[in-house]
SEKOLTI-663404 format. One line per 2 residues: number of its first residue (from 1); their letters; for each residue y, z, x of N, C-alpha, C, CB. Coordinates in steps of 0.02 Angstrom, whole numbers. Each point is the difference from the previous one (the first is absolute). Glycine has a CB too. Layout:
N
NUM	a	Y:Z:X:Y:Z:X:Y:Z:X:Y:Z:X | ...;
END
This chain:
75
1	mw	-58:-1:38:61:3:-38:60:-3:44:-59:64:-86 | 105:-97:62:69:-2:36:40:60:-28:3:-132:15;
3	tk	25:161:33:56:56:-21:67:-38:-1:-62:105:57 | 110:-68:-90:65:-30:-5:31:-9:66:13:49:-107;
5	dq	-24:-14:158:31:-6:66:-29:-59:34:19:122:9 | -77:-148:-21:-34:-51:31:18:-70:-26:-88:81:18;
7	ii	117:-83:-80:26:-64:-31:68:-20:28:-62:26:-105 | 62:-87:124:61:-29:34:53:-20:-55:-73:-46:101;
9	dp	130:65:-98:56:-17:-47:19:-71:11:43:118:-1 | -50:-154:-49:23:-74:15:71:-10:21:-81:-32:-82;
11	gs	125:81:62:68:-4:22:5:17:76:39:31:-119 | -83:4:150:7:16:67:-18:-53:47:-18:111:-33;
13	vr	-10:-169:13:-16:-55:39:39:-61:-15:-107:48:10 | 169:-35:-45:43:-54:-20:24:-37:55:32:59:-93;
15	wl	-24:-31:158:21:-38:58:-42:-59:13:44:101:45 | -112:-102:-64:-40:-51:14:15:-63:-35:-78:82:24;
17	rs	118:-82:-75:19:-56:-37:74:-22:15:-84:37:-87 | 116:-5:136:70:-15:21:-4:-73:25:33:126:34;
19	pt	26:-163:-39:-1:-67:25:-2:-6:79:61:-30:-107 | -41:85:138:-9:-2:79:-71:5:15:109:55:23;
21	vl	-146:-9:-52:-75:7:16:-40:-61:-23:10:125:-13 | 10:-156:-46:-35:-63:-15:15:-57:49:4:35:-119;
23	lv	61:-43:142:17:-45:42:-37:6:72:109:-3:-68 | -114:65:89:-36:11:62:-72:-16:-6:79:86:27;
25	la	-109:-69:-81:-76:-15:-14:-8:-75:-4:-18:108:-66 | 63:-142:34:-1:-73:-2:6:-34:67:48:10:-110;
27	ll	-2:12:153:3:-25:62:-62:16:46:122:6:-19 | -146:53:14:-58:18:34:-63:-40:-16:51:107:4;
29	sl	-56:-124:-74:-54:-39:-17:6:-76:22:-14:83:-94 | 75:-106:94:13:-63:28:-13:-9:71:78:-7:-82;
31	at	-57:56:118:-14:4:77:-73:-3:15:100:69:16 | -135:-24:-54:-72:6:5:-36:-68:-15:11:123:-33;
33	af	11:-154:-22:-32:-63:-14:17:-52:55:6:27:-125 | 57:-33:147:14:-45:52:-43:10:62:113:-6:-45;
35	ll	-118:74:70:-39:14:55:-71:-19:-3:75:84:16 | -103:-73:-71:-73:-16:-11:-9:-72:-8:-19:108:-54;
37	tg	62:-143:26:-12:-71:-4:22:-37:65:15:9:-124 | 38:14:160:20:-33:57:-36:18:60:101:-9:-51;
39	hg	-123:72:52:-35:26:60:-66:24:-13:103:30:44 | -140:-53:-93:-63:20:-17:-54:-9:57:36:-28:-117;
41	nh	-26:-24:153:-47:-17:58:1:57:51:20:-125:-14 | 41:149:24:4:59:52:-34:60:-30:113:-40:48;
43	lv	-104:48:-112:-29:57:-31:-74:1:6:92:2:-76 | -127:-63:67:-71:-4:5:-17:6:70:-11:-68:-99;
45	da	43:41:149:-10:14:71:4:72:19:44:-108:19 | 2:145:-46:2:71:14:-54:41:-35:119:-14:17;
47	ll	-143:-9:-68:-53:33:-37:-65:3:37:55:-37:-102 | -62:-14:153:-63:-3:42:-4:66:47:3:-136:0;
49	yv	59:162:10:-6:62:47:-4:63:-33:62:-58:80 | -60:65:-146:-3:56:-38:-64:36:11:74:-52:-78;
51	pf	-135:20:77:-65:36:6:0:32:74:-66:-84:-86 | 88:46:136:4:24:69:41:69:2:-7:-126:45;
53	aa	66:116:-77:46:63:6:-27:56:-45:103:-73:23 | -139:63:-74:-26:49:-40:-59:34:38:39:-65:-105;
55	cl	-78:28:142:-54:30:35:27:46:57:-73:-101:-30 | 127:73:61:32:30:57:31:70:-26:25:-122:59;
57	la	9:119:-113:32:65:-30:-53:46:-23:102:-61:-40 | -157:37:6:-51:38:-18:-34:38:57:-11:-78:-89;
59	hl	-2:47:143:-27:27:59:49:55:28:-62:-110:24 | 124:98:-21:44:46:29:9:66:-42:56:-100:53;
61	fm	-50:91:-120:-1:51:-44:-65:44:-13:84:-73:-44 | -142:36:51:-60:35:-13:-19:38:59:-34:-83:-81;
63	hq	50:62:144:-17:34:54:64:45:30:-90:-97:20 | 146:92:-57:58:35:18:20:-14:71:-29:85:-82;
65	gh	38:-149:96:16:-23:69:-61:-10:38:105:59:-1 | -99:-60:68:-56:-12:44:-21:65:29:38:-115:24;
67	nh	-23:175:-48:-21:60:29:-65:23:-37:121:30:33 | -180:-50:-7:-65:6:-38:-33:64:23:-15:-125:-11;
69	qr	48:174:38:-31:61:19:-19:41:-65:67:-1:111 | -117:36:-107:-22:41:-59:27:72:16:-111:-73:-27;
71	qs	109:110:-21:24:70:5:-44:38:47:46:-4:-117 | -111:-9:123:-45:37:47:18:-17:74:-96:-1:-88;
73	dk	122:-59:96:19:-17:70:56:28:26:-48:-94:-19 | 94:116:-21:66:29:16:-1:71:27:44:-70:-87;
75	r	-105:105:86:-4:67:20:-3:6:73:-54:26:-102;
END
């Protein structure tokens, strides 16, 4: 159940419909469309490196760096 405090008042998000915010959103969507259509080839080329970067970051975060010492070895 929703309590009265959890319900968002529609008047409190009125700034989302202001002309300035709508203009910024329209310009951002046009810029995104231009970048995707004009530079889509570069995006596909960059996506080839994503699995390599994900593996590298997973290795670093899973091992917490290259310090592979165990707690028993530190004594």
